[in-house]
C-alpha positions, 0 to 999 in steps of 0.5 A, a space after each residue: 500500500 502507498 501513500 496515496 491508497 494510506 490516504 484515501 482509506 482513511 479518507 474512507 474510514 471518515 466518511 464512513 463515521 460521518 455516515 454513521 453519526 448522521 443515522 445515529 439520531 434516535 427519537 426522544 421516544 426511543 429514548 423514554 423507552 429506555 427509561 421506561 424499561 429501565 424503571 419498570 426493572 427498578 419498580 420491579 425490584 420492590 414486588 413480590 418475587 411473582 411480580 419482580 419476575 413479570 418486571 424483569 420479563 416485560 423490561 427483558 422483552 421490551 428490550 429485545 423488542 428495541 434491539 429488533 424494532 432499531 436494526 429493522 427501523 435503523 438498519 443497526 442497534 448501537 450498545 451502550 458498549 460504545 466510545 469512550 465520554 460515552 461509557 462514562 456517562 454508562 457508569 453514571 447510569 447504572 451507578 444511578 440504577 443501581 442506587 434506585 435499585 437499592 432504594 427500591 427494594 429497602 421498599 419490599 412490604 411497604 403496601 403496594 404500589 410502594 410511593 418509595 419504589 414508585 419514587 425510585 422508578 421515576 427517578 430511573 424513568 428521568 435519569 435514564 432517558 436524559 442519560 441516554 439523550 446525553 449518551 447519544 449526544 456524545 456518541 455522534 460527537 466521537 464518531 465526528 471527532 474520530 475517537 468513538 471505537 
């Protein structure tokens, strides 16, 4: 490979990253759906075992549907494990969801639905929806800058 071929290859990579950055734009409802499935899981932690299983199954089925729909609608599914700065957002979301799972779990035994668990689920919904939007912004930035891997 000579210098011109190498430069042409690098240009092709930059062009592909730019196209991927343009395609990596999901609608608000998609981010909110992610927040809702996380909130469903968090609320489920506060329920008796049967209720928890139902919530986990709903969250898992919703995630499977999101993956299928993203591939069908956008031609790809992008997991949260992309880029450098976007991973930091992912770690933050995991920390918030973990903390809210603990809060929700401590609400077990309260009247169902537990106000504490509903609050934890609400915080999770807002944090995960906003975090998903922020993740998308950082991911698109890294693609455009050539830093996402």
